[in-house]
N, C-alpha and C positions, 0 to 999 in steps of 0.2 A: 356760868362759863359758856362762852360761845364756841361752837364747833366750826372748824375751818375745813372746807371741802376744796380739793384741787380743781382748778378750772377745767382741764381736759376731761376728768372723770365726770364732772357735772354736765358738760356738753354731751358726752356720750349717753349719759342717762336720759337727758332730755330728748335726744334724737330717737332713742329706742322707744321712749314713751309716747312719741308723737304719732298720731294716727296716719298722717301723711307719709311718714317714713315707712311705717309698717305696710301701708298700701303699696308704696313703691317697691319694697322688697318682694311682695307677693306678685306684683306685675312682672318683675324680672324673672322670677322662677317660672311663671306661666309661659313667658316668651321662650325661655330656654327649653322647656319641656315641649313646646310646640315645634321648635326647631329640630329637636331630636326625633320627634315623630315624623316630621317631613323627610328627614334624612333616611329613616328606617323604611318609609314607603318607597322612596327612590331606590334604595338598595334592594328591596324585595322585587321591584320592577325589573331591575337589571338581572337578578338571579333568574326570574321567569323568562326573560329574553334568552339568556344563555341556555337554559334547559330546553326551550323551544327549538333553538338552533341545533342543539345536540340531537334532539329527537328527529329533526328533519334530516340531518346528516346520516343518522342510523338508518332511516327509511330509504334514503338514496342508496346506501351501501347494499341494503337488502335487495333493492330492485336490480342493481347491477349484478349481484350474485345470481339472482333468479334468471336474468337475461343470459348470463354466461352458461348456467346449467341447461337452459332451454336450447341454446345453440349447440352445445355438446350432444344433447339428446337427438336433435335433428340430424347432425352429422353421423351419429351412430346408426340411426334408422336408415339413412340414405346408403351407408355402407352395407348394411344388412340386406336391403332391397337389391342392390347391385349384385351381391353374391348369389341371391336367390333367383335372379332373372334367368329365364330359359335361354339356352344357346340358340343362335339364329339358325333358320332352316338352311339345309344344304342346297346349293344351287343345282338346277337340272343339268346345266351345261357341264361338260367335263372340266374339272379344274386344270389349270395350266400346271406344268411341271414346276416343282419347287425350285426356287432360285436362291442363290447365296449372294448377299450384298455385303461387300467389304466395309468395315467401319474403321475410320481413322482413329487409331488409339496408340500413342507412342509407347505406352507401358505394355501393350500386348495382352491385356487382361480380358478384353472383349472379343478379340478375334473377328469373326464374321457372323452376321445374323442371317438365318434362313427365313424366307418369306413365301407365302402362298396366298394368292388373291389379294395381294397388297397387305396382308397381315403377317406379323412376325410369328413364326411357329417354333423357333428355337435358335440355338447358336452353337457354334463349334466349340466354344470355350465358355464356361460359366463365368459371368461377371463377378468381380470381387469388389467389395466396398473398401474405400480408402480408410486405413486404420486411423483412429483418433490419436493426436499427439499425446505423449505421456505428460502427466501433471508434474510441473517442476518440483523438485525436492523442497524448495524454500517457499512454496506457494502459501500465502496467508501469513507469513512470519513478519515480525517487525524487523527493522534494520539491526537492532541489537541481537535478536534471535538469529538472523541470517549470519551475522558475524560469528556468533558463538558456534553455530552449526559448522561453518567453514573451518573454524579453529579445531573443533572436535575431529573433523576429517584429517586435518594436518597432524594431530596427535597420534592418530592411528597409522601414520606413515603412508597414507594413501595420497601421494603427492599429485598424481594426475587429477584425482577427485578434488583435492584441496585447491589446485590451480583453477579448476572450473568454478568452484564455489566462490573463491575470493574474486575472480574476474566478474562473476555474476553480481556479487555485492557491489563492486566498484561501478559497474555499468548502471545499476539500479539506484544507487545512493551516492551520487557524485558530490553532494554537499554535506553528507553526514559527518559527524565529528570523528567517526571511526575510520573514515576512508584513508587517512594517512597511514594508520597501522595496517589496514587491509592491503594497501599498495606495497608496503614493505614485505609483508608475508607472501603476497602474490609473487614478488620477485624471488623470495626464498624458495618457493615451490618450483620455480623455473631453474634456479641455480642447482638445487640438489638433483634435478633430472638432467643436468649437464646441458641445459638449453642456455648457454652462456650469452649468446647474442640477445635473445629475448630478455634474459635476466638483466643485462646491462641497460637495456631500454627501460625496463620497469623500474630499476633502482634510480636511474637518472630522472625519470618522470616523478617519482615519489620525492626525490630531493628538491627538484625545481618547484614542486607544488608548495612546499613549506620549508624553506632553508632554515627557519628558526624553530622548527618543530622538534619534538623529543626524539624522533627517529632519523633526523637529518644526519648525524654522525654515522649511525649504522648504515644508512643508505650509501653514503660516500665510501665506506669501507667495502661493502659488498659490491659496489660499482667497480672499485679498483680490483677486487678479486676476480670479478667476471671478465674485466678487460685483460687481466694478467693471464687468465685461462685461455684467452683467444690470441695470446702472444702479442698483445698491444701494450707493450711495456711502457712507452712514453706516456700514453694516455693514462695508464694505471698509476704511474708516478705522479702525474698531475693531480689526479683525484686524491692520492695520499697526501700530497703537499697541501691541498686545500683543507683536508681534514685536520692536519697539524696546525695550520695557521689560523683557521676560523673557529676551531672548537678545542681550545686548550683545556677546557673543563669537561671534556667528554669522559664518559665512564672509563675506569682503569682498564678493563678488559678490551675495550675498543682501541685505546691508545697503544696497549701492548701488542695487540695483533697488527696494528698499522705499522709499528716500529719493526716488527719481525718481517713484514712484507716489504717494507722499504729496503731493509738489509738484503733480503733475498733477491729483489729486483735490481739492487745496486743503484737506487735512486740518488741523485745528487742532493 
C-alpha cells in the first residue's frame, strides 16, 4: 500500500532538512542580534552624554552659588570695616556755626537738615519711611476663588466691601465666565447702598454685555428699579417694556415684580 504525503508538508520538510536553509536561518538571527547590540551601544552612548551634561550643569550651579556666597561675604566684610573705621581728626580751625538747610518735602516728614563743615549733623524732624501698601485680600487667588470671596462678603451684608471685591474681580478678569454674574452682583451692592445712579450704569453695562445671558432679565428689572428710584419714570417704563417683550420666558418672580412695578409707575 502506497502512502500519500501532501505536497506542502513535503516541501516544508525538505526545506527544513536543507543545510542551505538552516544556514540562512542562522545568518538572519546573527544579523538581528548584531543590530540589537549596535542599538544598545548607541543608547548607552546617549545616556552617558545626558549624564555628562547633567554633571556639568550641576557643577555650573555650584560655581554660581559659590560666587554669590563670596560676594555676600565681601559685602559683609566691607560693612564691618566701615563701621570699625576711626572717626576723622577734628580740624584745628574753629568750626563754622551750624547751619540749617531747608529740604523740599511736600509731605513735611523731613523738615530741615542741620549741617556743619559740609556734613549733615541732624535734622529738625526725624525722617519717616513710606509705609508699604497693604497686600490685596485676593492676592494669589484664582478667578473662581476671587468670585467666591466677593460673594461671601456680600452674604455678610458688608455691601461696601462686596462692592469693592466685585469691582476688583471685574477689573482683573474681564473675560472670565463669571464676569456676567459679577457685574450683576456689583450692581446689587450699589443698589442696596442707595447709589442708584451708579447702580443703573452697572446694570445697563451688565445687560449690554450679554443680552442673551441668564442674568439679562434680572439686569433689566434692577435697571428699571434704579431709574424709578431716581424719578426717571419714562426710562424705567422703557426698561420694563423691553423685559416684557424680549423675555417672555423669564423666571416667574422676575415677571411678577416687573408687573407690579409697571402698575406702580402707571406704564402704558
